[in-house]
C-alpha positions in Angstrom: 20.0 16.4 -8.9 23.7 17.0 -9.5 24.8 15.6 -6.1 22.7 12.1 -7.0 24.3 11.9 -10.1 28.2 12.3 -8.8 26.3 9.6 -6.1 25.8 7.4 -9.4 28.8 8.3 -10.9 31.1 7.1 -8.2 29.4 3.7 -8.0 31.5 0.6 -9.8 30.3 -2.3 -11.7 30.1 -5.2 -8.9 28.7 -3.3 -6.3 25.5 -3.9 -4.8 23.1 -1.1 -3.7 19.4 -2.2 -1.1 17.7 0.6 -1.5 14.9 0.3 1.6 12.0 2.5 1.7 10.2 4.0 3.7 8.2 6.3 1.2 5.1 6.5 -0.4 6.7 7.3 -3.5 10.1 6.6 -3.1 11.4 3.7 -5.2 9.1 4.9 -8.3 11.2 8.8 -8.2 14.4 6.9 -7.5 13.1 4.2 -10.0 12.3 6.8 -13.0 16.1 8.8 -12.3 18.1 5.6 -12.4 16.3 4.2 -15.8 17.1 7.7 -17.2 20.6 7.9 -15.6 21.3 4.0 -17.7 19.5 6.1 -20.8 22.8 8.9 -21.2 25.2 6.6 -19.8 24.5 4.2 -22.6 24.2 1.5 -20.4 21.7 -1.4 -21.1 19.3 -2.5 -17.9 18.1 -5.7 -16.9 14.7 -5.7 -15.0 14.4 -8.6 -13.0 10.6 -8.5 -11.7 9.8 -10.9 -9.2 5.8 -11.2 -8.5 5.2 -8.5 -10.6 6.3 -5.5 -8.3 7.6 -3.3 -10.9 4.1 -3.1 -13.3 2.6 -1.6 -10.0 5.5 1.2 -9.3 5.4 1.7 -13.7 1.0 2.0 -12.8 2.0 4.5 -9.5 4.4 6.2 -12.5 1.4 6.5 -15.5 -0.8 8.0 -12.2 2.0 10.9 -11.9 1.8 12.0 -15.9 5.1 10.1 -15.9 5.1 7.8 -19.1 8.3 5.7 -19.3 10.1 4.0 -22.5 10.9 0.7 -21.9 11.0 -0.8 -24.7 14.8 -1.1 -24.9 14.6 -2.4 -21.2 15.0 -5.8 -20.4 12.8 -7.3 -18.0 12.6 -10.8 -16.4 9.5 -11.8 -15.2 9.9 -14.5 -12.0 6.6 -15.1 -11.3 3.2 -13.1 -12.2 1.2 -12.8 -15.7 1.9 -8.9 -16.0 4.2 -8.0 -18.6 5.7 -4.4 -19.0 9.3 -4.1 -21.1 10.8 -6.0 -23.4 10.6 -10.0 -21.9 13.4 -11.8 -22.5 13.0 -15.1 -20.2 10.0 -16.6 -18.0 10.9 -18.1 -14.8 8.2 -20.2 -12.3 8.9 -20.3 -9.0 9.7 -23.6 -8.2 8.5 -25.3 -4.3 12.4 -26.6 -3.6 14.8 -23.1 -3.5 17.4 -25.5 -5.6 15.5 -26.0 -8.2 14.6 -22.8 -8.3 17.9 -21.2 -7.7 19.0 -23.4 -10.0 17.3 -22.3 -13.2 17.1 -18.7 -12.4 21.1 -19.3 -11.9 20.3 -20.6 -15.9 17.9 -17.8 -17.1 20.0 -15.1 -15.8 23.5 -16.4 -17.9 21.1 -16.6 -21.1 20.1 -12.9 -20.7 22.1 -10.8 -18.6 24.1 -8.5 -21.2 27.7 -9.6 -22.1 28.9 -5.9 -21.2 28.7 -4.1 -17.9 24.9 -3.6 -17.0 22.6 -2.1 -14.3 19.9 -5.0 -12.6 16.9 -3.8 -11.0 15.4 -6.1 -8.9 12.2 -5.4 -7.8 10.1 -7.7 -5.3 12.9 -9.5 -3.5 10.8 -8.7 -0.5 8.1 -10.5 -2.0 9.9 -13.8 -2.8 10.9 -13.8 0.9 7.2 -13.6 2.3 6.4 -17.2 0.8 9.1 -18.6 3.0 7.7 -20.4 5.9 11.0 -22.5 6.9 14.0 -20.3 6.1 15.2 -22.5 3.8 14.3 -20.3 1.1 15.2 -17.0 2.3 18.6 -18.9 3.2 19.6 -20.1 -0.6 18.3 -16.4 -1.8 21.0 -14.9 0.5 23.8 -16.7 -0.6 22.7 -16.5 -4.2 22.7 -12.9 -3.6 25.9 -13.3 -2.4 27.3 -15.0 -5.3 26.0 -12.4 -7.4 27.5 -10.0 -5.8 30.8 -10.1 -7.6 30.0 -10.5 -10.6 32.0 -7.4 -11.9 29.9 -6.3 -14.9 26.8 -5.5 -13.3 25.8 -2.5 -10.9 23.1 -3.9 -9.0 19.7 -2.0 -7.2 17.6 -4.8 -5.0 14.3 -2.7 -3.6 12.8 -3.5 -0.8 9.8 -2.2 1.3 11.0 -1.8 5.1 7.1 -2.4 5.9 7.1 -6.1 3.9 10.5 -7.1 5.2 10.5 -6.1 8.6 7.0 -7.9 9.6 8.7 -11.2 7.9 9.4 -13.7 10.5 12.8 -14.6 8.8 13.4 -11.0 9.0 16.5 -11.0 6.6 17.3 -7.4 6.3 20.7 -7.1 8.4 21.3 -9.6 6.0 20.7 -8.0 3.4 22.3 -5.4 4.6 25.7 -7.2 5.0 25.6 -8.1 1.5 25.2 -4.6 0.0 28.0 -2.9 -0.8 25.8 0.7 -0.6 22.7 0.6 1.8 19.9 3.4 1.3 16.9 4.7 3.2 14.2 6.5 1.4 11.9 9.1 3.2 9.3 11.4 2.1 8.4 14.9 3.5 5.3 15.7 1.5 6.8 15.8 -2.5 10.1 15.7 -1.2 12.4 12.7 -1.3 14.5 12.2 1.2 17.9 9.5 0.3 19.6 8.9 4.0 22.7 6.9 3.4 23.3 4.1 5.9 26.2 2.6 4.5 27.6 4.2 1.4 32.0 5.2 0.5 30.9 8.1 -1.8 29.3 9.1 1.5 31.6 9.2 3.9 34.8 10.1 1.6 32.0 13.2 0.0 30.4 14.0 3.8 26.3 14.3 2.6 24.6 12.3 5.2 21.7 12.5 2.9 20.1 13.9 -0.1 16.9 15.8 -0.1 15.1 16.4 -3.7 11.4 17.3 -4.9 9.9 14.3 -6.3 8.5 16.3 -8.9 12.5 16.9 -10.7 13.1 12.7 -10.1 10.4 11.9 -12.4 
């Protein structure tokens, strides 16, 4: 637990962390821990919930008897209908990718904290599955690259590896290139394994992976 906290404390605002999940409960456990960390550090949190992905993980946590207090967590809904947390924005998906990105940019600017904050993005992998031509994928990646230069946010993009690897346009390499850090989540029974695929702290501290009980994280 302490070493995971050290990793989070090493992250600077302006960094983008890609979390590739290949475990049954990895995103749920890490989400719970990051939200608790943000609460302890008194950091504002913005959840970007694309196509009702965030509620899926919250339901899993409830089945694990873990109830999260999300009353102070702002949520930006992008598509979907299921509300969890303090929903401050609703954005419809558009057939024209450029219109969608334009409206997303305006809404994000409106709801983003005016101070340093943690931005947790769920469901971008689902968004990629809607793209038949590659245009939407290109627009999203370009937008992500632009936002990665913001110095007031620490971003976590959570993606399901099995979903993203089966997308014809498979943007995984591009996502890894945008991320300042890349984590891979695996699981052995009730133990979560966090592997550092790309991370400056990992190299400096000579930590290749962290193994933690999922129960301890939640």
